[in-house]
C-alpha positions, 0 to 999 in steps of 0.5 A, a space after each residue: 052038726 052035734 048039739 053043744 051038750 052032746 058027747 064030744 068025739 075025736 074023729 081022727 088024729 094025724 101027725 107028721 111022725 110018731 118018732 121025734 128028736 130034740 129040735 124037731 118040729 112036728 105038726 098034727 091035726 085033730 078032727 073032732 065032732 062039731 061041738 068040740 070047744 077045745 083040744 089039749 095034748 099031754 105027754 109026760 109033764 107037757 100040756 099044750 092047747 091045740 088051736 082051733 082052726 075051724 069047726 071040728 078041726 084043730 092043728 098045731 106045730 111044735 118044736 121038741 125041746 132038748 130032751 136029755 138022753 135019760 128021758 128017751 123012750 116011748 110015752 103016751 100022748 093023750 089027746 083030750 077033746 072037750 065040749 063047752 059043757 066040759 064033757 071030754 073024750 080022749 085018745 092015746 097014741 105012742 110017741 117015741 123020743 130019741 
């Protein structure tokens, strides 16, 4: 257990796949230090709050919208964890849209 104002930590990020297609439903979990109050995931112009399911554990299922062919490619998925004081840490993983 970390103090509420201690720097937040991302311990691990697990996703069902890092290659997605329009209409796919992908799931993922983010494990963090105990003091993390919120987690967000950003890719391109999409930002999603990842719901907290227990102390230090966040999970999300997301259905990929229709992505026009012109936007297929590999993009950085930025996962940001914040403590209650607003301090943040982030990790970036590549996501390929096909």
